VEXNUTI-188679 format. One line per 4 residues: number of its first residue (from 1); their letters; for each residue x, y, z of C-alpha. Coordinates in nm, 4 decimals. Layout:
NUM> a> X:Y:Z | ...
END
This chain:
1> mkki> -0.5142:-3.2773:11.5929 | -0.3219:-3.5135:11.3656 | -0.0246:-3.2754:11.3601 | -0.0293:-3.2461:11.7399
5> ahll> -0.0526:-3.6250:11.7791 | 0.2334:-3.6727:11.5319 | 0.4417:-3.4192:11.7224 | 0.3774:-3.5789:12.0616
9> lgrf> 0.3990:-3.9434:11.9527 | 0.6562:-3.9096:11.6753 | 0.9998:-4.0680:11.6815 | 1.1725:-3.7383:11.7571
13> siva> 0.9568:-3.6627:12.0620 | 0.9928:-4.0108:12.2084 | 1.3690:-4.0227:12.1632 | 1.4142:-3.6624:12.2797
17> vsii> 1.2193:-3.7286:12.6010 | 1.4234:-4.0434:12.6592 | 1.7525:-3.8539:12.6257 | 1.6319:-3.5638:12.8417
21> lqfl> 1.5300:-3.8064:13.1192 | 1.8719:-3.9737:13.1012 | 2.0441:-3.6390:13.1196 | 1.8335:-3.5141:13.4124
25> wlvm> 1.8955:-3.8380:13.5998 | 2.2717:-3.8011:13.5566 | 2.2597:-3.4359:13.6652 | 2.0576:-3.5253:13.9736
29> vmyq> 2.2924:-3.8099:14.0698 | 2.6027:-3.5942:14.0267 | 2.4529:-3.3044:14.2233 | 2.3484:-3.5336:14.5078
33> fsyq> 2.6886:-3.6971:14.5101 | 2.8750:-3.3655:14.5112 | 2.6670:-3.2110:14.7896 | 2.6775:-3.5153:15.0180
37> ftya> 3.0512:-3.5607:14.9868 | 3.2740:-3.2560:15.0251 | 3.5696:-3.4172:14.8553 | 3.3519:-3.5166:14.5575
41> nlai> 3.2354:-3.1576:14.5230 | 3.5950:-3.0365:14.5337 | 3.6972:-3.2991:14.2775 | 3.4183:-3.1947:14.0354
45> rtia> 3.5155:-2.8274:14.0621 | 3.8814:-2.9164:14.0085 | 3.7908:-3.1202:13.7008 | 3.5826:-2.8264:13.5749
49> iivv> 3.8815:-2.5915:13.6025 | 4.1091:-2.8425:13.4262 | 3.8566:-2.8902:13.1435 | 3.8258:-2.5117:13.1034
53> lviv> 4.2049:-2.4795:13.0796 | 4.2109:-2.7536:12.8168 | 3.9349:-2.5781:12.6182 | 4.1079:-2.2384:12.6385
57> nrwt> 4.4363:-2.3820:12.5133 | 4.2853:-2.5558:12.2126 | 4.3199:-2.4066:11.8644 | 3.9472:-2.3697:11.8196
61> npan> 3.6982:-2.0894:11.7702 | 3.7252:-1.8267:12.0525 | 3.3473:-1.7797:12.0718 | 3.3074:-2.1524:12.1306
65> klsw> 3.5665:-2.1376:12.4087 | 3.3890:-1.8460:12.5763 | 3.0508:-2.0194:12.5749 | 3.1803:-2.3435:12.7228
69> tfii> 3.3956:-2.1643:12.9801 | 3.0945:-1.9646:13.1010 | 2.8667:-2.2709:13.1303 | 3.1227:-2.4977:13.2980
73> llsp> 3.2341:-2.2415:13.5564 | 2.8759:-2.1276:13.6247 | 2.7555:-2.4824:13.6940 | 3.0346:-2.7440:13.6908
77> vlgl> 2.8051:-3.0485:13.7082 | 2.5676:-2.9352:13.4344 | 2.8445:-2.7794:13.2269 | 3.0699:-3.0861:13.2306
81> llym> 2.7857:-3.3165:13.1281 | 2.6801:-3.0859:12.8459 | 3.0384:-3.0560:12.7254 | 3.0897:-3.4334:12.7272
85> ifgr> 2.7810:-3.4774:12.5073 | 2.7839:-3.1722:12.2799 | 3.1238:-3.0077:12.3149 | 3.3537:-3.2472:12.1342
89> sslt> 3.3881:-3.3593:11.7726 | 3.5826:-3.6745:11.8434 | 3.5400:-4.0401:11.7543 | 3.6296:-4.3622:11.9275
93> kktq> 3.9705:-4.4991:11.8394 | 3.8181:-4.7792:11.6302 | 3.5880:-4.5426:11.4412 | 3.8691:-4.2937:11.3815
97> ermd> 4.0873:-4.5702:11.2384 | 3.8069:-4.6668:11.0004 | 3.7616:-4.3053:10.8915 | 4.1381:-4.2637:10.8434
101> svnr> 4.1451:-4.5770:10.6284 | 3.8668:-4.4407:10.4061 | 4.0398:-4.1015:10.3864 | 4.3608:-4.2651:10.2630
105> evsa> 4.1657:-4.4304:9.9810 | 4.0085:-4.0964:9.8902 | 4.3375:-3.9043:9.8917 | 4.4865:-4.1494:9.6438
109> clyq> 4.2001:-4.0797:9.3997 | 4.2144:-3.7000:9.3923 | 4.5055:-3.5697:9.1869 | 4.5677:-3.2079:9.0886
113> tpei> 4.6659:-3.1675:8.7229 | 4.9601:-2.9219:8.7219 | 4.8639:-2.7640:8.3867 | 4.5207:-2.6520:8.5152
117> keql> 4.6709:-2.5074:8.8311 | 4.9363:-2.3173:8.6348 | 4.6775:-2.1823:8.3903 | 4.4731:-2.0323:8.6756
121> ared> 4.7891:-1.8844:8.8296 | 4.8630:-1.7058:8.5030 | 4.5076:-1.5700:8.4796 | 4.4640:-1.4523:8.8398
125> lsvy> 4.7223:-1.5100:9.1129 | 4.4820:-1.4139:9.3936 | 4.2180:-1.6659:9.2838 | 4.4873:-1.9281:9.2307
129> rqsr> 4.5920:-1.8908:9.5935 | 4.2340:-1.9381:9.7088 | 4.2074:-2.2496:9.4905 | 4.5391:-2.3755:9.6235
133> yind> 4.4037:-2.3564:9.9792 | 4.1158:-2.5882:9.8833 | 4.3517:-2.8358:9.7179 | 4.6186:-2.8340:9.9896
137> wagf> 4.3955:-2.8268:10.2991 | 4.0712:-2.9912:10.1891 | 4.2282:-3.2258:9.9344 | 4.0026:-3.1440:9.6384
141> plyh> 4.1601:-3.0463:9.3038 | 4.0719:-2.7766:9.0506 | 3.9096:-2.8712:8.7176 | 3.8640:-2.6974:8.3841
145> ntst> 3.6636:-2.9242:8.1510 | 3.3304:-2.8780:8.3255 | 3.0173:-2.6856:8.2280 | 2.7956:-2.5207:8.4915
149> kyys> 2.4306:-2.4248:8.5268 | 2.2846:-2.2264:8.8171 | 1.9296:-2.2621:8.9497 | 1.7538:-1.9838:9.1383
153> cgee> 1.4925:-2.2173:9.2920 | 1.4140:-2.5836:9.3427 | 1.1303:-2.5995:9.0916 | 1.3771:-2.4959:8.8195
157> mfpd> 1.6268:-2.7658:8.9163 | 1.3900:-3.0579:8.9743 | 1.3016:-3.1247:8.6048 | 1.6717:-3.1380:8.5150
161> mlad> 1.7375:-3.3752:8.8056 | 1.4648:-3.6104:8.6787 | 1.5888:-3.5869:8.3193 | 1.9429:-3.6795:8.4224
165> leka> 1.8183:-3.9652:8.6416 | 1.6231:-4.1096:8.3508 | 1.9403:-4.1007:8.1352 | 2.1445:-4.2982:8.3918
169> ehfi> 2.3140:-4.6078:8.2504 | 2.5717:-4.7079:8.5113 | 2.5217:-4.5594:8.8590 | 2.3255:-4.3045:9.0628
173> fley> 2.4561:-4.1669:9.3939 | 2.2363:-3.9478:9.6184 | 2.3343:-3.8044:9.9590 | 2.0911:-3.5699:10.1386
177> fivd> 2.0276:-3.4235:10.4821 | 1.6473:-3.4201:10.4483 | 1.4315:-3.6648:10.2561 | 1.0534:-3.6409:10.2825
181> qgvm> 0.7885:-3.8560:10.1186 | 0.5799:-3.6477:9.8800 | 0.5611:-3.5306:9.5198 | 0.9356:-3.4685:9.4798
185> fdri> 1.0837:-3.7695:9.6520 | 0.8136:-4.0160:9.5448 | 0.8794:-3.9268:9.1802 | 1.2537:-3.9726:9.2327
189> vevl> 1.1980:-4.3109:9.3979 | 0.9924:-4.4241:9.0968 | 1.2839:-4.3494:8.8668 | 1.5392:-4.5029:9.1053
193> eqks> 1.3353:-4.8237:9.1331 | 1.3059:-4.8514:8.7549 | 1.6760:-4.7823:8.7048 | 1.7660:-5.0457:8.9618
197> kegv> 1.5615:-5.3002:8.7648 | 1.7602:-5.1996:8.4541 | 2.0839:-5.2887:8.6337 | 2.1948:-4.9380:8.7329
201> dvrl> 2.3852:-4.9220:9.0631 | 2.1548:-4.6991:9.2726 | 2.2627:-4.5761:9.6175 | 2.1099:-4.3269:9.8618
205> iydd> 2.2384:-4.1837:10.1914 | 2.0136:-3.9781:10.4192 | 2.0875:-3.8225:10.7567 | 1.8770:-3.9896:11.0247
209> igci> 1.8416:-3.6734:11.2368 | 1.7581:-3.4618:10.9330 | 1.4802:-3.7064:10.8472 | 1.3592:-3.7775:11.1984
213> ntlp> 1.0293:-3.5938:11.1430 | 0.9893:-3.6957:10.7787 | 1.0718:-4.0676:10.7597 | 0.9754:-4.3668:10.9772
217> pkyy> 1.2461:-4.5589:11.1660 | 1.4688:-4.7776:10.9483 | 1.3169:-4.6388:10.6303 | 1.6261:-4.7528:10.4429
221> kvlq> 1.4828:-5.1058:10.4537 | 1.1800:-4.9881:10.2525 | 1.4082:-4.8574:9.9787 | 1.6298:-5.1648:9.9915
225> akgi> 1.3199:-5.3765:9.9212 | 1.2758:-5.1723:9.6006 | 1.6301:-5.2572:9.4891 | 1.7764:-4.9237:9.6011
229> kcaa> 2.0909:-4.9526:9.8098 | 2.0287:-4.7222:10.1051 | 2.2034:-4.6250:10.4299 | 2.1186:-4.3857:10.7138
233> fnpf> 2.4022:-4.1690:10.8439 | 2.4583:-4.1787:11.2201 | 2.1193:-4.3264:11.3235 | 1.9423:-4.1464:11.6085
237> rpim> 1.9204:-4.3714:11.9136 | 1.7554:-4.3025:12.2510 | 2.0896:-4.2764:12.4309 | 2.3179:-3.9816:12.4955
241> svvm> 2.6052:-3.9880:12.2500 | 2.8893:-3.7561:12.1525 | 2.8725:-3.8473:11.7829 | 2.5058:-3.7417:11.7587
245> nnrd> 2.6370:-3.3850:11.7391 | 2.7858:-3.4321:11.3907 | 2.5421:-3.4596:11.1012 | 2.5654:-3.5175:10.7243
249> hrki> 2.4306:-3.1868:10.5913 | 2.5565:-3.2437:10.2356 | 2.3442:-3.2423:9.9205 | 2.5112:-3.4595:9.6555
253> fvvd> 2.3507:-3.5932:9.3370 | 2.5687:-3.7822:9.0852 | 2.4709:-3.9658:8.7676 | 2.7264:-4.1846:8.5862
257> gkvg> 3.0103:-3.9691:8.7204 | 2.9364:-3.7181:8.4431 | 2.6597:-3.5027:8.5933 | 2.6332:-3.3705:8.9470
261> ftgg> 2.4018:-3.1390:9.1425 | 2.4526:-2.9689:9.4771 | 2.3359:-2.6601:9.6663 | 2.0828:-2.6101:9.9425
265> inla> 1.7975:-2.8108:9.7893 | 1.6899:-3.1243:9.9772 | 1.4469:-3.3917:9.8539 | 1.1239:-3.2551:10.0026
269> deyi> 0.8179:-3.0771:9.8623 | 0.8813:-2.7356:10.0175 | 1.2058:-2.7135:9.8177 | 1.0072:-2.7155:9.4912
273> nvas> 0.7206:-2.5111:9.6432 | 0.4633:-2.7872:9.6088 | 0.4146:-2.7538:9.9846 | 0.4131:-2.4136:10.1552
277> rfgy> 0.5576:-2.3877:10.5053 | 0.7092:-2.0399:10.5401 | 0.5822:-1.8483:10.2418 | 0.7763:-1.8932:9.9193
281> wkdt> 1.0781:-2.1213:9.9750 | 1.3776:-1.9872:9.7856 | 1.6825:-2.2040:9.7414 | 1.9712:-2.2297:9.4972
285> girl> 2.1494:-2.5134:9.3225 | 2.4236:-2.5853:9.0730 | 2.4577:-2.8495:8.7981 | 2.8027:-2.9646:8.6895
289> agea> 2.8709:-3.1679:8.3770 | 3.2277:-3.2818:8.3262 | 3.5465:-3.3799:8.5029 | 3.4721:-3.1912:8.8274
293> vwsm> 3.1909:-3.4367:8.9057 | 3.4662:-3.6822:9.0012 | 3.5229:-3.4984:9.3306 | 3.1514:-3.5231:9.4129
297> tvmf> 3.1578:-3.8944:9.3296 | 3.4531:-3.9482:9.5627 | 3.2830:-3.7482:9.8404 | 2.9809:-3.9760:9.8196
301> lemw> 3.1849:-4.2974:9.8110 | 3.3882:-4.1818:10.1103 | 3.0715:-4.1455:10.3182 | 2.9165:-4.4645:10.1792
305> nyin> 3.2198:-4.6789:10.2620 | 3.2504:-4.5208:10.6057 | 2.8872:-4.5981:10.6933 | 2.8897:-4.9497:10.5472
309> hsse> 3.2403:-5.0529:10.6627 | 3.3206:-5.1309:10.3001 | 3.5925:-5.0703:10.0438 | 3.5910:-5.0704:9.6639
313> dykq> 3.7803:-4.9574:9.3571 | 3.6947:-4.5879:9.3276 | 3.8443:-4.5543:8.9805 | 3.5698:-4.7653:8.8223
317> fmpq> 3.3385:-4.4671:8.8786 | 3.5586:-4.2058:8.7071 | 3.3753:-4.0053:8.4379 | 3.6381:-4.0924:8.1784
321> vyqk> 3.5317:-4.4573:8.2050 | 3.1863:-4.3772:8.0646 | 3.2625:-4.0653:7.8553 | 3.4562:-4.1256:7.5353
325> epfe> 3.4433:-3.7681:7.4055 | 3.6122:-3.4726:7.5819 | 3.3998:-3.2679:7.8189 | 3.3239:-2.9034:7.7456
329> gdgf> 3.4028:-2.6347:8.0032 | 3.3069:-2.2749:8.0766 | 3.5534:-2.1791:8.3493 | 3.7397:-2.3224:8.6482
333> vqpy> 3.5430:-2.5439:8.8885 | 3.6467:-2.6914:9.2241 | 3.3963:-2.8969:9.4274 | 3.4999:-2.9355:9.7926
337> gdtp> 3.3907:-3.1087:10.1100 | 3.4208:-3.0074:10.4741 | 3.4390:-3.2448:10.7692 | 3.4237:-3.1648:11.1418
341> ldhe> 3.6771:-3.4372:11.2185 | 3.9929:-3.2720:11.0850 | 3.9434:-2.9406:11.2744 | 4.0126:-2.7477:10.9530
345> tvge> 3.7202:-2.5097:10.8946 | 3.7306:-2.5318:10.5167 | 3.3840:-2.3866:10.4565 | 3.4420:-2.0791:10.6710
349> niyl> 3.7917:-2.0212:10.5341 | 3.6669:-2.0279:10.1752 | 3.4031:-1.7689:10.2668 | 3.6637:-1.5575:10.4483
353> niin> 3.9030:-1.5744:10.1523 | 3.6293:-1.4528:9.9179 | 3.5380:-1.1614:10.1481 | 3.8965:-1.0613:10.2236
357> haer> 3.9994:-1.0511:9.8554 | 3.6877:-0.8732:9.7279 | 3.7540:-0.5520:9.5337 | 3.4095:-0.4331:9.4198
361> yvyi> 3.1303:-0.6399:9.5747 | 3.0310:-0.9513:9.7699 | 2.6722:-1.0792:9.7543 | 2.5636:-1.3420:10.0080
365> ftpy> 2.2526:-1.5590:10.0492 | 2.2173:-1.7370:10.3852 | 1.9208:-1.8637:10.5897 | 2.1050:-1.7992:10.9178
369> liid> 2.3491:-1.5229:11.0097 | 2.5085:-1.6560:11.3283 | 2.8721:-1.5649:11.2835 | 3.1911:-1.5605:11.4896
373> neml> 3.4182:-1.2601:11.5395 | 3.6459:-1.3482:11.2450 | 3.3542:-1.3455:11.0010 | 3.2079:-1.0284:11.1546
377> vslc> 3.5400:-0.8420:11.1281 | 3.5965:-0.9576:10.7682 | 3.2519:-0.8411:10.6576 | 3.2900:-0.5091:10.8366
381> naak> 3.6416:-0.4460:10.7037 | 3.5310:-0.5224:10.3476 | 3.2496:-0.2664:10.3767 | 3.4840:-0.0102:10.5370
385> rgvd> 3.7275:-0.0298:10.2456 | 3.4446:0.0420:10.0013 | 3.3355:-0.3063:9.8955 | 2.9598:-0.3363:9.8304
389> vriv> 2.8694:-0.6094:10.0817 | 2.5097:-0.7329:10.0678 | 2.3553:-1.0157:10.2693 | 2.0081:-1.1635:10.2179
393> tpgi> 1.8372:-1.3449:10.5079 | 1.4790:-1.4773:10.5385 | 1.1742:-1.2568:10.5735 | 0.9717:-1.5438:10.7193
397> pdkk> 1.1769:-1.7608:10.9587 | 1.1680:-2.1381:10.9937 | 1.2925:-2.1149:11.3549 | 1.1877:-1.8007:11.5433
401> mifl> 1.4583:-1.8138:11.8127 | 1.7304:-1.8617:11.5501 | 1.5779:-1.5773:11.3494 | 1.6080:-1.3442:11.6520
405> ltqs> 1.9691:-1.4537:11.6885 | 2.0272:-1.3803:11.3192 | 1.8771:-1.0309:11.3592 | 2.0990:-0.9658:11.6609
409> hyep> 2.3997:-0.9548:11.4248 | 2.2496:-0.6862:11.2017 | 2.3448:-0.3763:11.4017 | 2.7282:-0.4049:11.4073
413> llkc> 2.7262:-0.4935:11.0363 | 2.4931:-0.2073:10.9394 | 2.7061:0.0406:11.1351 | 3.0051:-0.0487:10.9151
417> gvki> 2.8150:-0.0147:10.5883 | 2.7098:-0.3746:10.5200 | 2.3692:-0.3877:10.3499 | 2.1268:-0.6467:10.4856
421> yqyt> 1.8038:-0.7541:10.3173 | 1.5208:-0.9745:10.4402 | 1.3583:-1.1812:10.1656 | 0.9988:-1.0587:10.1826
425> pgfi> 0.8198:-1.3408:9.9929 | 0.9222:-1.6042:10.2465 | 1.2158:-1.8185:10.3585 | 1.5512:-1.8154:10.1784
429> haks> 1.7430:-2.1391:10.2330 | 2.0184:-2.0646:9.9790 | 2.3904:-2.0711:10.0642 | 2.5627:-1.8727:9.7893
433> flcd> 2.8514:-1.6245:9.7617 | 2.9310:-1.4102:9.4571 | 3.2267:-1.1729:9.4264 | 3.3400:-0.9236:9.1579
437> dkig> 3.1751:-1.1072:8.8638 | 3.4520:-1.3685:8.8716 | 3.4427:-1.5965:9.1780 | 3.1717:-1.7534:9.3886
441> tvgs> 3.0477:-2.0646:9.5614 | 2.7180:-2.2514:9.5852 | 2.6730:-2.5311:9.8357 | 2.5204:-2.6578:10.1586
445> inld> 2.7140:-2.4428:10.4091 | 2.5140:-2.1953:10.6196 | 2.6656:-1.8988:10.8015 | 2.6150:-2.0578:11.1418
449> yrsl> 2.8235:-2.2548:11.3880 | 2.6724:-2.5950:11.3125 | 2.7472:-2.5762:10.9396 | 3.0880:-2.4154:10.9816
453> flhf> 3.2177:-2.6344:11.2652 | 3.0043:-2.9452:11.3308 | 2.8525:-3.0811:11.0093 | 2.9761:-3.2663:10.7030
457> ecgv> 2.9234:-3.0145:10.4212 | 3.0004:-2.9541:10.0550 | 3.0138:-2.6785:9.7967 | 3.1496:-2.5739:9.4563
461> fmyk> 3.4091:-2.2962:9.4167 | 3.3984:-2.1339:9.0709 | 3.6004:-1.8859:8.8669 | 3.4616:-1.7204:8.5529
465> tkal> 3.1870:-1.9751:8.4878 | 2.8477:-1.9193:8.3228 | 2.6774:-2.0073:8.6500 | 2.8280:-1.7032:8.8217
469> mqlk> 2.6577:-1.4592:8.5850 | 2.3327:-1.6500:8.6297 | 2.3810:-1.6152:9.0055 | 2.4383:-1.2405:8.9674
473> edcm> 2.1096:-1.1989:8.7822 | 1.9344:-1.3886:9.0611 | 2.1015:-1.1662:9.3218 | 1.9618:-0.8534:9.1570
477> dtfa> 1.6123:-1.0026:9.1394 | 1.6326:-1.1117:9.5022 | 1.7456:-0.7695:9.6282 | 1.4505:-0.6143:9.4466
481> asee> 1.2120:-0.8589:9.6167 | 1.3553:-0.7968:9.9644 | 1.3313:-0.5316:10.2345 | 1.6514:-0.3497:10.3259
485> mtle> 1.7162:-0.3410:10.7005 | 1.8133:-0.0229:10.8867 | 1.9710:0.0747:11.2178 | 1.6349:0.2200:11.3183
489> fcrg> 1.4807:-0.1284:11.2821 | 1.7458:-0.2794:11.5094 | 1.7267:-0.0066:11.7738 | 1.3482:0.0018:11.7669
493> qnvf> 1.3062:-0.3579:11.8820 | 1.1517:-0.4315:12.2212 | 1.4037:-0.3964:12.5051 | 1.3263:-0.7467:12.6327
497> irif> 1.3911:-0.8908:12.2860 | 1.7274:-0.7109:12.2742 | 1.8203:-0.8520:12.6172 | 1.7174:-1.1997:12.5026
501> qgmm> 1.9240:-1.1605:12.1844 | 2.2270:-1.0634:12.3917 | 2.1903:-1.3785:12.6007 | 2.1435:-1.5895:12.2880
505> rlfa> 2.4677:-1.4584:12.1365 | 2.6598:-1.5928:12.4356 | 2.5301:-1.9433:12.3652 | 2.5257:-1.9161:11.9839
509> pll> 2.8207:-2.1588:11.9309 | 2.6251:-2.4274:12.1154 | 2.2998:-2.4024:11.9175
END
């Protein structure tokens, strides 16, 4: 009963009902207006056609165009309202100017050392070109003096996170999509509060939508009272808003600019399997120690200064300021961020580059497999040319409708020779790519439209690092613990489920 009461009376339910009522009222008013006045009806339909032409002529994802075109032409009133709220990743002029100002500060701080770039070009020209894309189009440089450690689950990573927090002397930066009070986060808060008392600059960003069912309203004030500087990204308000569509899905953990963690692991008990929601919760993470942490530091500060309308000297947080001895390295490392505001799909393009240049194998972990035609064709073509393409998705879903949509993409991939596994022990939340024993990425980016096109995301691109071989070992263990899917499974599903999946694919870019 407590869970039901929390669901019905929680902040999410109240705000969601408020927004739905606003939306229904607007739909009703527009329908009444259009039917009572012939010219108004004609004007709305004309606007719908113009909007569709604008959408079709934009350099955006074709699947997204198809979905919006179908909805707007099917029901102009409903379609136009939905598009105005959910269809655009644009900011007000004032907000865009603030973001541009922050971006200029960031760009000045990220410099590519020519020697490192040239060294990678000599070792592997193909990988160099992939790295160059990240530097030229995302703005994040390649590093060499950085050591890496891969984690196959949250309970492996958590002790190292605590150990590094307790060693902090200068600053701690945390940026997470989900934060939930419990064993994991409460222990972290204890350390953060103590470090703040010691004079360490402690800052935390959480996404307000991501935490809408886990934290009370304005929870940042609770942490601020403990001496922890805290800010909520894009607070959820009971009004319809375009910017509500873009969320901060990043996972960034930085200590003293020398150590950084990222991956799929949020600050909640299911991620360390203290709480069980969907069987065993499998996730992956990566620890960086060295110069590459600078890019993660800058990513955090960019978001912090954007949220707080502030500006500061970024260079005071450089790792070289606090590290007198040279860092050790075990390969080439390139942390990167992705933003929905520049219309450059960095996360997807990095994945596509890995798949398209694979020679022997590509292993993929993803909780959702909701892909556009470009990704589908790349995966299929890789398998057709003899590359061993394997994808692991959950065995126990966190969202049943999304799980059905994920399964709807199995058949065309299986036909082309892609191997798909469902992780039998439970839910896999990992977002990892590994290719040919030499390149890979671990980060926060799912294979779905929201991660690839709408959210702020991050990841780490690696070449010949220790973490990649640790990831390969985890891949083999995970395949062994999973069930391989077959065409017979896909074709044996209930006919009504298959019809529903077909309808869901049409609206997949909007989910």
